[in-house]
N, C-alpha and C positions, 0 to 999 in steps of 0.2 A: 609809620613811615612815609616820609613826604619826597623820599627821593625820586618818585616816577613823574615830580613835575619838570616841563622843561626847563633847562637852563635859564633861560631870559627870566624866568620867574623865581627858579629855589635860589638861586645866587643873591638876589635883593631879601629874600624871604629870612637865609642863611643870616645876612649879613645883620639884618635888624633883629634877628633871634641875639647875636653876640653882643650888639651895642645896649641892648635892652639888658641884657644881663649884667653889663658894665656899669650901667647906669644905676641900675639896683641894688648893687653892692657898694660903689662907690663910697656914699654918703657914709656908712658903717666904715669903712676902712679909713677915710678920713677925720674921722671922729677917733677912732681908737691911737689912729698916729698921731693927731694932738693932745689925747689924752696921754701917750706915751712920751711926747716931749715936755709934757709940763714938770716933771720932777725928772732929776738925773740920777736918784738914786737906782741900784742894781736891780734890786727887787722888783721894783715899780714897773722899769722897763721890760725886764722880763717877763713881766704879769700882760703888759700892752702888746709885747713884740708875738707872745701866743694866740692872742686875741688878732692882731691883724695877720696873723699866717692862716689861723682858723677862716677867718672870713676868705682870704685868697684861696684857700684849697678848695671854698664852697664855692666861689667864683669859676673855678677851673672844674669842678663837678657838673656844673650844669652847663658851661661849655664842651664838655664831652657827652654830656646827655641831648645836645643839641647837634654835635657830630652822628649822634646815631640816630637821630630822629631824620635827618636829612640829606645823610651821605650813604654811599653805599660801598665804603673802603673795606677792603681787606687787608686787616691788622695782621704782621708777622714781625711779632716781638720775642727776640730769643735774649738770653741773659738776665734777665731782671730777677729771678726766682732767688729769694734770700738775700735781698737787700734789706737794709735796717732803716726805719724812719728815724730812728735814733742814730744813726751812724752820722759819720763825717766823710766828705768824698769833695773830692776833686773831679768836676766831670769835663771832659774833653770830646767835642764833636766836630766832624767834617759839615760844613756852612753852604748849602745850595740855594737856599731861599727863605722869606720870612715864614714860610708852613713850618719850617725845622722847630721854631718854638712850640708851636701847637702840636707839633707830633712830639717833642721831648716831654711837654706836660700831659700828653696822653701815657705816654710809656711810663714816667716814674710817679703818675699820681698815687700819693698817699704812699708809695714804696720806699721814697726816702725824703729828707729834709726838704721843704718847700726852694727849689732851686733860687740861687742870687745869681742875676746875670749881670757883664759889665756891658753897659749900653753907650752907643755913640752919643758923644754932647748933643748932636742935631735933635734927636729924640726927645730933649727934655719940653719940645714945644708943641708934642702931639697932645692933642686936647684929650682929657680924661685918663686916660692911660697914664699922662706925665703924672697924677696925684698919685694912682696906684702905686709908680713906680718909687716916686719919694717917700711913700708911708712903708713900703717893703725895704727902704735900705740900699736900693741898686742904686751901683755907682755910675757916673756920667763919666766918660773919657773921651779927651780930645787927641784923638792922634793925629800927631802931627809929622809930614812928610821929612823926606831926609835934606830936600832943598830947603823947606822952611827952618829946619833947625839949624842947617849951616848958616843961617840968616840972623837965625835968633838963638844963641846959644843957652841964653839963659832958660829956656824952656824945656831944656831936656831933661827929663827925671821925673818932668810933671805928673806925667799918667803913675808912674811908682807912688808919687806922694799921694795921689789917690786912691790906690789900692791900699795902702797901708791904712789910709782913713777909713775907709770902706771895711775892712778886716777888723780893726777897731770897734764897729760899729756892729758889726755880725755877733760879738759877745761871747758868752760862754754856751750858748745853746747850739746843739747839733746844725750843722750847715751843709750844704752843696755848693758848691761855688761853680756855675758855668762857666767855660771858656770857648769861644770859636778860634783855635789855634791860629786859622787862617787869615783871621783879623778881618776880614771882608767875604762876600758871598761869592763861589766860584764860579767862574767862565770861560770857556775856552780862550778868549782874547787876553783875560788877565794871566791865564796860565802861561801863555806864550810872551808877553809882555816880562814877566817874571822868571823866567827860563825854568820853570818849575820842572823839576826829575820826576815827578810823578805822574800819570796818566789823567787822575779823576782827582785830585788835590792840590792846592795853592801850598808853597814852602812853609810849614809850622813856626809860628811864632814862640820861643820858647821863655821870652823873658816875664809875659806877665803870669804864666803858671808857676813859675820860680820865685817870683815876688812873694805870690800867697801864699808856696810853702815856708820860705823864709819867715814869713809872718805867722804862720798857723801848722807850721810842719810838726809841732808837738802833738796834734791834734787830728790834724788829716795825715791818715796813713794809706789812704787807697784811691787810686785814681780809676775811676770810670772810664773807658774807653768808648766812645758811642760812634755806630758807622751807621748812616740814614742814605737808604737809596729810593730812587721814585721809578717809575715807569718813564715819565717824560723828565728830561735831566733838570729842571729848573722847575718845576712848578710855580705858578704865581698864586696869591691867595685868592683871585677870582677864580683858579682852576677847581680849589679846593672848595671855596662857598658853592659854585655852580655846578659840583657834582662831575665834574672832568678827571678827579683825581680817584682812581681807583684802586692803588695797590700803595702800601708803605711797609717796607722791610726795614727792619731796628734789629741790630746788634747789638751787646753790648758786654764788654770783657771788664772783668774787675782786676785791676793790676795790684801788687803791692809797690809802693814806692819805696825803692832803696833807701835806707836811713842817710845815707849820705847825700842823697838830693834832698832832704828835710831840714838840713843843719844851717842851711843860710849862707853856704859861700860862695853861691852863683855869682856875686857883683863884686866878689873880692879876689877872687880865684881864680885866673885864666884855665888852668887844668881842670878844675870841677867844673867852670862854665863848659866847656868843652865836651867833658862825660855827660853832663846834663843833656846837653843840645843832641848827642850823637845817642842817647837813650829815645830823645823825642821826635830822632829823624828815624830810629826802628820801628817806633811804635806804626810813625807813618807809612812808612814801605809796607808794613804788613797789613794796615787799613786800606791801600791803596790796590792788594794783590785782592783782597776781602771784597771789595767793592767790584773788581772785574768778575769775579769768582761768582758773586749773588748775582751780577746782572745774568751771567749766560746760564744759572742754573735756574731763573726765575724766567727764563725765555726771553728777557729783554735785550732790546738792540744795545750793540757795543755803543759806547761814549764817541761822540764825533772828537773828544779829545783824543782818545784812544787810536784812532785811524794813524 
């Protein structure tokens, strides 16, 4: 255990372990991805997709080992029992920090299919990781503001087209598609700006997961509603690496997705769209109450946004 080291030394060391692990696995990941792209045959692509996934899971295993060696985090993960690595899941999570990704990989490692993330377009320029994301078929999304779309109406629906192509690339292998419904990381200022009705959350955006369901609703039948709570409101990656993050609470609730929401009517039927949005808002209201309860039960200070 290296967690006894001072933060100024522990942080860089933990960072170097992560970078070294990533550099070690990237050539194998890229080679498998290139072989996968050589032939468009379904069986060939399925084989190399499995290899790419195995490499990614090995990378995650070593990252988790690095966390164990360098950190003293008390993990409280509830609700992951009984999940299946060959299951099909839509994963929805609140979004506080970049640390969320590390937490999700820790909580779900080898319990569900390797999660597929929808990433911001700007992240395609992150060195090394952008290669891994490309190999894993992670789609990059460019989210346009309402003002931008008013000036460029031809861009409407662009994200949905990307989602459709991504779902096609996922193929027939079991998949877990992750979506941060808030669309961005929570801050009190964003909460005020968006006039969120929730104390700990931004308003959810239902369109993204609705389109995933319209594309894959015949296979994805369960939603994993994930709630993450930290002692700090929004810990940074440095907080994690330098040992300042000492507790993480994760609650997972497996929900059956009503058949009516898997039919693809969201974008055609206003009534169906409102019913789906109401369902998502209900989930979000329960999540908001859960976050407040968990903070109190674990002796954490109330969120400033809840004041």
